[in-house]
PDB file of N, CA, C and O in Angstrom:
ATOM      1  N   THR A   1      16.134  19.852 -16.792  1.00  0.00           N
ATOM      2  CA  THR A   1      15.518  21.104 -17.206  1.00  0.00           C
ATOM      3  C   THR A   1      14.282  20.879 -18.062  1.00  0.00           C
ATOM      4  O   THR A   1      13.608  21.841 -18.431  1.00  0.00           O
ATOM      5  N   TRP A   2      13.972  19.642 -18.383  1.00  0.00           N
ATOM      6  CA  TRP A   2      12.819  19.325 -19.206  1.00  0.00           C
ATOM      7  C   TRP A   2      11.546  19.580 -18.424  1.00  0.00           C
ATOM      8  O   TRP A   2      11.457  19.249 -17.241  1.00  0.00           O
ATOM      9  N   SER A   3      10.556  20.172 -19.089  1.00  0.00           N
ATOM     10  CA  SER A   3       9.310  20.500 -18.409  1.00  0.00           C
ATOM     11  C   SER A   3       8.142  20.379 -19.377  1.00  0.00           C
ATOM     12  O   SER A   3       8.267  20.697 -20.560  1.00  0.00           O
ATOM     13  N   LEU A   4       7.008  19.917 -18.866  1.00  0.00           N
ATOM     14  CA  LEU A   4       5.790  19.856 -19.668  1.00  0.00           C
ATOM     15  C   LEU A   4       4.955  21.125 -19.557  1.00  0.00           C
ATOM     16  O   LEU A   4       3.895  21.223 -20.174  1.00  0.00           O
ATOM     17  N   GLY A   5       5.418  22.090 -18.783  1.00  0.00           N
ATOM     18  CA  GLY A   5       4.648  23.305 -18.533  1.00  0.00           C
ATOM     19  C   GLY A   5       4.096  23.967 -19.773  1.00  0.00           C
ATOM     20  O   GLY A   5       2.893  24.218 -19.836  1.00  0.00           O
ATOM     21  N   PRO A   6       4.920  24.261 -20.763  1.00  0.00           N
ATOM     22  CA  PRO A   6       4.393  24.925 -21.961  1.00  0.00           C
ATOM     23  C   PRO A   6       3.327  24.088 -22.681  1.00  0.00           C
ATOM     24  O   PRO A   6       2.338  24.630 -23.174  1.00  0.00           O
ATOM     25  N   GLU A   7       3.529  22.792 -22.739  1.00  0.00           N
ATOM     26  CA  GLU A   7       2.546  21.933 -23.390  1.00  0.00           C
ATOM     27  C   GLU A   7       1.248  21.885 -22.584  1.00  0.00           C
ATOM     28  O   GLU A   7       0.161  21.906 -23.161  1.00  0.00           O
ATOM     29  N   CYS A   8       1.351  21.822 -21.282  1.00  0.00           N
ATOM     30  CA  CYS A   8       0.162  21.756 -20.429  1.00  0.00           C
ATOM     31  C   CYS A   8      -0.680  23.012 -20.541  1.00  0.00           C
ATOM     32  O   CYS A   8      -1.902  22.955 -20.407  1.00  0.00           O
ATOM     33  N   SER A   9      -0.050  24.128 -20.782  1.00  0.00           N
ATOM     34  CA  SER A   9      -0.797  25.377 -20.893  1.00  0.00           C
ATOM     35  C   SER A   9      -1.648  25.412 -22.162  1.00  0.00           C
ATOM     36  O   SER A   9      -2.508  26.280 -22.311  1.00  0.00           O
ATOM     37  N   ARG A  10      -1.412  24.476 -23.070  1.00  0.00           N
ATOM     38  CA  ARG A  10      -2.189  24.414 -24.312  1.00  0.00           C
ATOM     39  C   ARG A  10      -3.259  23.323 -24.286  1.00  0.00           C
ATOM     40  O   ARG A  10      -3.936  23.101 -25.290  1.00  0.00           O
ATOM     41  N   LEU A  11      -3.417  22.647 -23.163  1.00  0.00           N
ATOM     42  CA  LEU A  11      -4.454  21.609 -23.082  1.00  0.00           C
ATOM     43  C   LEU A  11      -5.821  22.240 -23.302  1.00  0.00           C
ATOM     44  O   LEU A  11      -6.184  23.202 -22.626  1.00  0.00           O
ATOM     45  N   SER A  12      -6.571  21.698 -24.243  1.00  0.00           N
ATOM     46  CA  SER A  12      -7.883  22.271 -24.536  1.00  0.00           C
ATOM     47  C   SER A  12      -9.013  21.262 -24.323  1.00  0.00           C
ATOM     48  O   SER A  12     -10.150  21.489 -24.734  1.00  0.00           O
ATOM     49  N   VAL A  13      -8.682  20.155 -23.679  1.00  0.00           N
ATOM     50  CA  VAL A  13      -9.680  19.122 -23.391  1.00  0.00           C
ATOM     51  C   VAL A  13      -9.521  18.683 -21.938  1.00  0.00           C
ATOM     52  O   VAL A  13      -8.452  18.857 -21.353  1.00  0.00           O
ATOM     53  N   PRO A  14     -10.564  18.121 -21.355  1.00  0.00           N
ATOM     54  CA  PRO A  14     -10.436  17.596 -19.998  1.00  0.00           C
ATOM     55  C   PRO A  14      -9.364  16.507 -19.940  1.00  0.00           C
ATOM     56  O   PRO A  14      -9.151  15.786 -20.914  1.00  0.00           O
ATOM     57  N   SER A  15      -8.702  16.393 -18.810  1.00  0.00           N
ATOM     58  CA  SER A  15      -7.653  15.385 -18.666  1.00  0.00           C
ATOM     59  C   SER A  15      -7.739  14.722 -17.297  1.00  0.00           C
ATOM     60  O   SER A  15      -8.269  15.280 -16.336  1.00  0.00           O
ATOM     61  N   LEU A  16      -7.203  13.523 -17.249  1.00  0.00           N
ATOM     62  CA  LEU A  16      -7.160  12.739 -16.028  1.00  0.00           C
ATOM     63  C   LEU A  16      -5.699  12.423 -15.730  1.00  0.00           C
ATOM     64  O   LEU A  16      -5.016  11.794 -16.538  1.00  0.00           O
ATOM     65  N   LEU A  17      -5.230  12.854 -14.584  1.00  0.00           N
ATOM     66  CA  LEU A  17      -3.850  12.609 -14.165  1.00  0.00           C
ATOM     67  C   LEU A  17      -3.844  11.423 -13.212  1.00  0.00           C
ATOM     68  O   LEU A  17      -4.568  11.415 -12.217  1.00  0.00           O
ATOM     69  N   ILE A  18      -3.029  10.427 -13.515  1.00  0.00           N
ATOM     70  CA  ILE A  18      -2.945   9.231 -12.679  1.00  0.00           C
ATOM     71  C   ILE A  18      -1.489   9.010 -12.301  1.00  0.00           C
ATOM     72  O   ILE A  18      -0.605   8.997 -13.157  1.00  0.00           O
ATOM     73  N   GLN A  19      -1.255   8.836 -11.005  1.00  0.00           N
ATOM     74  CA  GLN A  19       0.112   8.573 -10.535  1.00  0.00           C
ATOM     75  C   GLN A  19       0.047   7.731  -9.269  1.00  0.00           C
ATOM     76  O   GLN A  19      -0.850   7.882  -8.439  1.00  0.00           O
ATOM     77  N   GLY A  20       1.022   6.846  -9.149  1.00  0.00           N
ATOM     78  CA  GLY A  20       1.161   6.085  -7.915  1.00  0.00           C
ATOM     79  C   GLY A  20       1.781   6.959  -6.834  1.00  0.00           C
ATOM     80  O   GLY A  20       2.715   7.716  -7.098  1.00  0.00           O
ATOM     81  N   GLU A  21       1.266   6.853  -5.631  1.00  0.00           N
ATOM     82  CA  GLU A  21       1.768   7.641  -4.508  1.00  0.00           C
ATOM     83  C   GLU A  21       3.239   7.336  -4.211  1.00  0.00           C
ATOM     84  O   GLU A  21       3.973   8.197  -3.726  1.00  0.00           O
ATOM     85  N   ASP A  22       3.656   6.116  -4.504  1.00  0.00           N
ATOM     86  CA  ASP A  22       5.027   5.696  -4.222  1.00  0.00           C
ATOM     87  C   ASP A  22       5.883   5.629  -5.485  1.00  0.00           C
ATOM     88  O   ASP A  22       6.843   4.860  -5.546  1.00  0.00           O
ATOM     89  N   ASP A  23       5.542   6.427  -6.488  1.00  0.00           N
ATOM     90  CA  ASP A  23       6.284   6.438  -7.750  1.00  0.00           C
ATOM     91  C   ASP A  23       7.752   6.755  -7.473  1.00  0.00           C
ATOM     92  O   ASP A  23       8.082   7.805  -6.923  1.00  0.00           O
ATOM     93  N   GLU A  24       8.606   5.847  -7.855  1.00  0.00           N
ATOM     94  CA  GLU A  24      10.036   6.023  -7.595  1.00  0.00           C
ATOM     95  C   GLU A  24      10.724   6.922  -8.607  1.00  0.00           C
ATOM     96  O   GLU A  24      11.897   7.253  -8.438  1.00  0.00           O
ATOM     97  N   TYR A  25      10.008   7.329  -9.667  1.00  0.00           N
ATOM     98  CA  TYR A  25      10.612   8.180 -10.696  1.00  0.00           C
ATOM     99  C   TYR A  25       9.978   9.561 -10.783  1.00  0.00           C
ATOM    100  O   TYR A  25      10.497  10.430 -11.483  1.00  0.00           O
ATOM    101  N   GLY A  26       8.879   9.781 -10.095  1.00  0.00           N
ATOM    102  CA  GLY A  26       8.204  11.069 -10.170  1.00  0.00           C
ATOM    103  C   GLY A  26       7.598  11.425  -8.830  1.00  0.00           C
ATOM    104  O   GLY A  26       7.450  10.577  -7.950  1.00  0.00           O
ATOM    105  N   THR A  27       7.255  12.674  -8.691  1.00  0.00           N
ATOM    106  CA  THR A  27       6.645  13.140  -7.449  1.00  0.00           C
ATOM    107  C   THR A  27       5.288  13.766  -7.753  1.00  0.00           C
ATOM    108  O   THR A  27       4.970  14.067  -8.904  1.00  0.00           O
ATOM    109  N   LEU A  28       4.511  13.953  -6.720  1.00  0.00           N
ATOM    110  CA  LEU A  28       3.217  14.588  -6.897  1.00  0.00           C
ATOM    111  C   LEU A  28       3.357  16.059  -7.290  1.00  0.00           C
ATOM    112  O   LEU A  28       2.392  16.678  -7.739  1.00  0.00           O
ATOM    113  N   ALA A  29       4.540  16.607  -7.124  1.00  0.00           N
ATOM    114  CA  ALA A  29       4.794  17.979  -7.582  1.00  0.00           C
ATOM    115  C   ALA A  29       4.602  18.082  -9.093  1.00  0.00           C
ATOM    116  O   ALA A  29       4.248  19.145  -9.604  1.00  0.00           O
ATOM    117  N   GLN A  30       4.831  16.992  -9.801  1.00  0.00           N
ATOM    118  CA  GLN A  30       4.609  17.005 -11.250  1.00  0.00           C
ATOM    119  C   GLN A  30       3.121  17.185 -11.562  1.00  0.00           C
ATOM    120  O   GLN A  30       2.760  17.931 -12.472  1.00  0.00           O
ATOM    121  N   LEU A  31       2.269  16.505 -10.812  1.00  0.00           N
ATOM    122  CA  LEU A  31       0.831  16.689 -11.013  1.00  0.00           C
ATOM    123  C   LEU A  31       0.416  18.097 -10.623  1.00  0.00           C
ATOM    124  O   LEU A  31      -0.421  18.709 -11.287  1.00  0.00           O
ATOM    125  N   ASP A  32       0.999  18.610  -9.548  1.00  0.00           N
ATOM    126  CA  ASP A  32       0.706  19.989  -9.127  1.00  0.00           C
ATOM    127  C   ASP A  32       1.037  20.967 -10.246  1.00  0.00           C
ATOM    128  O   ASP A  32       0.261  21.880 -10.527  1.00  0.00           O
ATOM    129  N   ALA A  33       2.181  20.779 -10.881  1.00  0.00           N
ATOM    130  CA  ALA A  33       2.608  21.680 -11.954  1.00  0.00           C
ATOM    131  C   ALA A  33       1.666  21.601 -13.154  1.00  0.00           C
ATOM    132  O   ALA A  33       1.340  22.621 -13.761  1.00  0.00           O
ATOM    133  N   ILE A  34       1.236  20.397 -13.488  1.00  0.00           N
ATOM    134  CA  ILE A  34       0.299  20.244 -14.594  1.00  0.00           C
ATOM    135  C   ILE A  34      -1.013  20.943 -14.259  1.00  0.00           C
ATOM    136  O   ILE A  34      -1.572  21.652 -15.096  1.00  0.00           O
ATOM    137  N   GLU A  35      -1.503  20.746 -13.044  1.00  0.00           N
ATOM    138  CA  GLU A  35      -2.755  21.388 -12.618  1.00  0.00           C
ATOM    139  C   GLU A  35      -2.651  22.903 -12.688  1.00  0.00           C
ATOM    140  O   GLU A  35      -3.607  23.569 -13.087  1.00  0.00           O
ATOM    141  N   GLN A  36      -1.520  23.449 -12.312  1.00  0.00           N
ATOM    142  CA  GLN A  36      -1.345  24.902 -12.334  1.00  0.00           C
ATOM    143  C   GLN A  36      -1.269  25.442 -13.751  1.00  0.00           C
ATOM    144  O   GLN A  36      -1.721  26.556 -14.014  1.00  0.00           O
ATOM    145  N   ALA A  37      -0.701  24.665 -14.670  1.00  0.00           N
ATOM    146  CA  ALA A  37      -0.501  25.149 -16.040  1.00  0.00           C
ATOM    147  C   ALA A  37      -1.712  24.920 -16.931  1.00  0.00           C
ATOM    148  O   ALA A  37      -1.928  25.674 -17.879  1.00  0.00           O
ATOM    149  N   ALA A  38      -2.493  23.906 -16.648  1.00  0.00           N
ATOM    150  CA  ALA A  38      -3.608  23.540 -17.530  1.00  0.00           C
ATOM    151  C   ALA A  38      -4.746  24.554 -17.429  1.00  0.00           C
ATOM    152  O   ALA A  38      -5.171  24.898 -16.326  1.00  0.00           O
ATOM    153  N   PRO A  39      -5.240  25.033 -18.564  1.00  0.00           N
ATOM    154  CA  PRO A  39      -6.341  25.991 -18.529  1.00  0.00           C
ATOM    155  C   PRO A  39      -7.664  25.359 -18.091  1.00  0.00           C
ATOM    156  O   PRO A  39      -8.529  26.045 -17.546  1.00  0.00           O
ATOM    157  N   ILE A  40      -7.822  24.068 -18.326  1.00  0.00           N
ATOM    158  CA  ILE A  40      -8.999  23.326 -17.863  1.00  0.00           C
ATOM    159  C   ILE A  40      -8.530  22.470 -16.697  1.00  0.00           C
ATOM    160  O   ILE A  40      -7.664  21.615 -16.882  1.00  0.00           O
ATOM    161  N   PRO A  41      -9.077  22.674 -15.498  1.00  0.00           N
ATOM    162  CA  PRO A  41      -8.588  21.912 -14.338  1.00  0.00           C
ATOM    163  C   PRO A  41      -8.717  20.399 -14.568  1.00  0.00           C
ATOM    164  O   PRO A  41      -9.816  19.906 -14.821  1.00  0.00           O
ATOM    165  N   PRO A  42      -7.611  19.669 -14.483  1.00  0.00           N
ATOM    166  CA  PRO A  42      -7.679  18.219 -14.668  1.00  0.00           C
ATOM    167  C   PRO A  42      -8.212  17.517 -13.425  1.00  0.00           C
ATOM    168  O   PRO A  42      -8.170  18.053 -12.317  1.00  0.00           O
ATOM    169  N   GLN A  43      -8.708  16.316 -13.636  1.00  0.00           N
ATOM    170  CA  GLN A  43      -9.031  15.453 -12.512  1.00  0.00           C
ATOM    171  C   GLN A  43      -7.754  14.716 -12.140  1.00  0.00           C
ATOM    172  O   GLN A  43      -6.860  14.535 -12.967  1.00  0.00           O
ATOM    173  N   ARG A  44      -7.685  14.299 -10.894  1.00  0.00           N
ATOM    174  CA  ARG A  44      -6.450  13.717 -10.382  1.00  0.00           C
ATOM    175  C   ARG A  44      -6.766  12.445  -9.606  1.00  0.00           C
ATOM    176  O   ARG A  44      -7.683  12.417  -8.785  1.00  0.00           O
ATOM    177  N   LEU A  45      -5.996  11.396  -9.873  1.00  0.00           N
ATOM    178  CA  LEU A  45      -6.101  10.152  -9.129  1.00  0.00           C
ATOM    179  C   LEU A  45      -4.702   9.768  -8.669  1.00  0.00           C
ATOM    180  O   LEU A  45      -3.821   9.481  -9.479  1.00  0.00           O
ATOM    181  N   VAL A  46      -4.517   9.770  -7.356  1.00  0.00           N
ATOM    182  CA  VAL A  46      -3.247   9.332  -6.767  1.00  0.00           C
ATOM    183  C   VAL A  46      -3.536   8.023  -6.043  1.00  0.00           C
ATOM    184  O   VAL A  46      -4.344   7.976  -5.115  1.00  0.00           O
ATOM    185  N   LEU A  47      -2.870   6.970  -6.480  1.00  0.00           N
ATOM    186  CA  LEU A  47      -3.125   5.637  -5.943  1.00  0.00           C
ATOM    187  C   LEU A  47      -2.144   5.294  -4.833  1.00  0.00           C
ATOM    188  O   LEU A  47      -0.936   5.253  -5.066  1.00  0.00           O
ATOM    189  N   PRO A  48      -2.651   5.044  -3.622  1.00  0.00           N
ATOM    190  CA  PRO A  48      -1.768   4.642  -2.533  1.00  0.00           C
ATOM    191  C   PRO A  48      -1.219   3.233  -2.779  1.00  0.00           C
ATOM    192  O   PRO A  48      -1.818   2.431  -3.496  1.00  0.00           O
ATOM    193  N   ASN A  49      -0.078   2.958  -2.171  1.00  0.00           N
ATOM    194  CA  ASN A  49       0.571   1.648  -2.312  1.00  0.00           C
ATOM    195  C   ASN A  49       0.778   1.284  -3.776  1.00  0.00           C
ATOM    196  O   ASN A  49       0.543   0.148  -4.189  1.00  0.00           O
ATOM    197  N   CYS A  50       1.220   2.264  -4.550  1.00  0.00           N
ATOM    198  CA  CYS A  50       1.415   2.069  -5.984  1.00  0.00           C
ATOM    199  C   CYS A  50       2.649   2.838  -6.415  1.00  0.00           C
ATOM    200  O   CYS A  50       2.869   3.972  -5.991  1.00  0.00           O
ATOM    201  N   GLY A  51       3.450   2.210  -7.262  1.00  0.00           N
ATOM    202  CA  GLY A  51       4.676   2.828  -7.744  1.00  0.00           C
ATOM    203  C   GLY A  51       4.505   3.493  -9.102  1.00  0.00           C
ATOM    204  O   GLY A  51       3.507   4.167  -9.359  1.00  0.00           O
ATOM    205  N   HIS A  52       5.492   3.292  -9.963  1.00  0.00           N
ATOM    206  CA  HIS A  52       5.594   4.006 -11.231  1.00  0.00           C
ATOM    207  C   HIS A  52       4.652   3.486 -12.317  1.00  0.00           C
ATOM    208  O   HIS A  52       4.443   4.177 -13.314  1.00  0.00           O
ATOM    209  N   ALA A  53       4.087   2.312 -12.161  1.00  0.00           N
ATOM    210  CA  ALA A  53       3.281   1.725 -13.230  1.00  0.00           C
ATOM    211  C   ALA A  53       1.872   1.391 -12.742  1.00  0.00           C
ATOM    212  O   ALA A  53       1.524   0.215 -12.631  1.00  0.00           O
ATOM    213  N   PRO A  54       1.057   2.405 -12.449  1.00  0.00           N
ATOM    214  CA  PRO A  54      -0.280   2.128 -11.943  1.00  0.00           C
ATOM    215  C   PRO A  54      -1.118   1.281 -12.900  1.00  0.00           C
ATOM    216  O   PRO A  54      -1.976   0.520 -12.452  1.00  0.00           O
ATOM    217  N   GLN A  55      -0.889   1.398 -14.190  1.00  0.00           N
ATOM    218  CA  GLN A  55      -1.645   0.610 -15.155  1.00  0.00           C
ATOM    219  C   GLN A  55      -1.353  -0.883 -15.013  1.00  0.00           C
ATOM    220  O   GLN A  55      -2.138  -1.714 -15.471  1.00  0.00           O
ATOM    221  N   ARG A  56      -0.247  -1.222 -14.391  1.00  0.00           N
ATOM    222  CA  ARG A  56       0.085  -2.626 -14.131  1.00  0.00           C
ATOM    223  C   ARG A  56      -0.186  -3.005 -12.675  1.00  0.00           C
ATOM    224  O   ARG A  56      -0.737  -4.068 -12.387  1.00  0.00           O
ATOM    225  N   GLU A  57       0.207  -2.131 -11.779  1.00  0.00           N
ATOM    226  CA  GLU A  57       0.113  -2.424 -10.345  1.00  0.00           C
ATOM    227  C   GLU A  57      -1.322  -2.342  -9.814  1.00  0.00           C
ATOM    228  O   GLU A  57      -1.686  -3.058  -8.881  1.00  0.00           O
ATOM    229  N   ARG A  58      -2.121  -1.476 -10.408  1.00  0.00           N
ATOM    230  CA  ARG A  58      -3.507  -1.258  -9.947  1.00  0.00           C
ATOM    231  C   ARG A  58      -4.427  -1.180 -11.165  1.00  0.00           C
ATOM    232  O   ARG A  58      -5.222  -0.251 -11.309  1.00  0.00           O
ATOM    233  N   GLU A  59      -4.298  -2.169 -12.024  1.00  0.00           N
ATOM    234  CA  GLU A  59      -4.996  -2.156 -13.307  1.00  0.00           C
ATOM    235  C   GLU A  59      -6.507  -1.895 -13.162  1.00  0.00           C
ATOM    236  O   GLU A  59      -7.059  -1.060 -13.878  1.00  0.00           O
ATOM    237  N   GLY A  60      -7.159  -2.590 -12.261  1.00  0.00           N
ATOM    238  CA  GLY A  60      -8.597  -2.416 -12.086  1.00  0.00           C
ATOM    239  C   GLY A  60      -8.971  -1.008 -11.683  1.00  0.00           C
ATOM    240  O   GLY A  60      -9.931  -0.442 -12.206  1.00  0.00           O
ATOM    241  N   ASP A  61      -8.215  -0.433 -10.750  1.00  0.00           N
ATOM    242  CA  ASP A  61      -8.486   0.933 -10.310  1.00  0.00           C
ATOM    243  C   ASP A  61      -8.294   1.932 -11.437  1.00  0.00           C
ATOM    244  O   ASP A  61      -9.075   2.873 -11.584  1.00  0.00           O
ATOM    245  N   VAL A  62      -7.254   1.725 -12.231  1.00  0.00           N
ATOM    246  CA  VAL A  62      -6.983   2.632 -13.347  1.00  0.00           C
ATOM    247  C   VAL A  62      -8.084   2.520 -14.400  1.00  0.00           C
ATOM    248  O   VAL A  62      -8.580   3.535 -14.889  1.00  0.00           O
ATOM    249  N   LEU A  63      -8.465   1.301 -14.746  1.00  0.00           N
ATOM    250  CA  LEU A  63      -9.533   1.133 -15.738  1.00  0.00           C
ATOM    251  C   LEU A  63     -10.852   1.718 -15.253  1.00  0.00           C
ATOM    252  O   LEU A  63     -11.574   2.345 -16.027  1.00  0.00           O
ATOM    253  N   ASP A  64     -11.172   1.518 -13.973  1.00  0.00           N
ATOM    254  CA  ASP A  64     -12.391   2.100 -13.413  1.00  0.00           C
ATOM    255  C   ASP A  64     -12.348   3.624 -13.486  1.00  0.00           C
ATOM    256  O   ASP A  64     -13.336   4.261 -13.851  1.00  0.00           O
ATOM    257  N   ALA A  65     -11.205   4.202 -13.139  1.00  0.00           N
ATOM    258  CA  ALA A  65     -11.074   5.664 -13.162  1.00  0.00           C
ATOM    259  C   ALA A  65     -11.220   6.212 -14.579  1.00  0.00           C
ATOM    260  O   ALA A  65     -11.860   7.242 -14.788  1.00  0.00           O
ATOM    261  N   ILE A  66     -10.627   5.524 -15.548  1.00  0.00           N
ATOM    262  CA  ILE A  66     -10.733   5.966 -16.933  1.00  0.00           C
ATOM    263  C   ILE A  66     -12.171   5.847 -17.420  1.00  0.00           C
ATOM    264  O   ILE A  66     -12.674   6.746 -18.095  1.00  0.00           O
ATOM    265  N   ALA A  67     -12.832   4.751 -17.085  1.00  0.00           N
ATOM    266  CA  ALA A  67     -14.230   4.564 -17.494  1.00  0.00           C
ATOM    267  C   ALA A  67     -15.123   5.640 -16.874  1.00  0.00           C
ATOM    268  O   ALA A  67     -15.976   6.209 -17.555  1.00  0.00           O
ATOM    269  N   ASP A  68     -14.927   5.916 -15.586  1.00  0.00           N
ATOM    270  CA  ASP A  68     -15.715   6.961 -14.928  1.00  0.00           C
ATOM    271  C   ASP A  68     -15.462   8.320 -15.556  1.00  0.00           C
ATOM    272  O   ASP A  68     -16.395   9.087 -15.796  1.00  0.00           O
ATOM    273  N   PHE A  69     -14.200   8.613 -15.820  1.00  0.00           N
ATOM    274  CA  PHE A  69     -13.819   9.887 -16.426  1.00  0.00           C
ATOM    275  C   PHE A  69     -14.441  10.027 -17.812  1.00  0.00           C
ATOM    276  O   PHE A  69     -15.038  11.057 -18.124  1.00  0.00           O
ATOM    277  N   ALA A  70     -14.304   9.011 -18.631  1.00  0.00           N
ATOM    278  CA  ALA A  70     -14.857   9.065 -19.982  1.00  0.00           C
ATOM    279  C   ALA A  70     -16.378   9.107 -19.943  1.00  0.00           C
ATOM    280  O   ALA A  70     -17.001   9.756 -20.784  1.00  0.00           O
ATOM    281  N   GLY A  71     -16.976   8.429 -18.987  1.00  0.00           N
ATOM    282  CA  GLY A  71     -18.423   8.404 -18.868  1.00  0.00           C
ATOM    283  C   GLY A  71     -19.034   9.771 -18.612  1.00  0.00           C
ATOM    284  O   GLY A  71     -20.204  10.002 -18.917  1.00  0.00           O
ATOM    285  N   GLU A  72     -18.254  10.661 -18.059  1.00  0.00           N
ATOM    286  CA  GLU A  72     -18.753  12.021 -17.806  1.00  0.00           C
ATOM    287  C   GLU A  72     -19.028  12.783 -19.095  1.00  0.00           C
ATOM    288  O   GLU A  72     -19.751  13.779 -19.096  1.00  0.00           O
ATOM    289  N   PHE A  73     -18.449  12.308 -20.187  1.00  0.00           N
ATOM    290  CA  PHE A  73     -18.547  13.043 -21.461  1.00  0.00           C
ATOM    291  C   PHE A  73     -19.443  12.350 -22.464  1.00  0.00           C
ATOM    292  O   PHE A  73     -19.577  12.807 -23.599  1.00  0.00           O
ATOM    293  N   ILE A  74     -20.060  11.248 -22.056  1.00  0.00           N
ATOM    294  CA  ILE A  74     -20.965  10.538 -22.957  1.00  0.00           C
ATOM    295  C   ILE A  74     -22.328  11.235 -22.892  1.00  0.00           C
ATOM    296  O   ILE A  74     -22.903  11.426 -21.820  1.00  0.00           O
ATOM    297  N   VAL A  75     -22.807  11.594 -24.036  1.00  0.00           N
ATOM    298  CA  VAL A  75     -24.101  12.262 -24.131  1.00  0.00           C
ATOM    299  C   VAL A  75     -25.142  11.194 -24.429  1.00  0.00           C
ATOM    300  O   VAL A  75     -25.036  10.475 -25.422  1.00  0.00           O
ATOM    301  N   SER A  76     -26.129  11.094 -23.585  1.00  0.00           N
ATOM    302  CA  SER A  76     -27.178  10.109 -23.840  1.00  0.00           C
ATOM    303  C   SER A  76     -28.144  10.632 -24.881  1.00  0.00           C
ATOM    304  O   SER A  76     -28.457  11.821 -24.926  1.00  0.00           O
ATOM    305  N   ALA A  77     -28.604   9.728 -25.707  1.00  0.00           N
ATOM    306  CA  ALA A  77     -29.486  10.115 -26.820  1.00  0.00           C
ATOM    307  C   ALA A  77     -30.931  10.190 -26.368  1.00  0.00           C
ATOM    308  O   ALA A  77     -31.813  10.500 -27.169  1.00  0.00           O
TER     309      ALA A  77
END
């Protein structure tokens, strides 16, 4: 019965959702629910051939995605 829905509805900053397509503990429905609840539409990265630990299984892809995401908010002087 645990849900992040109420917390997601209070997100006030951009967010990046990362999940392995083959996650054995979660489904993409969880990302769908977060997207529906979040007032600011999050970006989404679903990694194929990846399970529950994308930060370990696809470290380079995750770091690249985070860098790209964060780079969108860097203001050049």
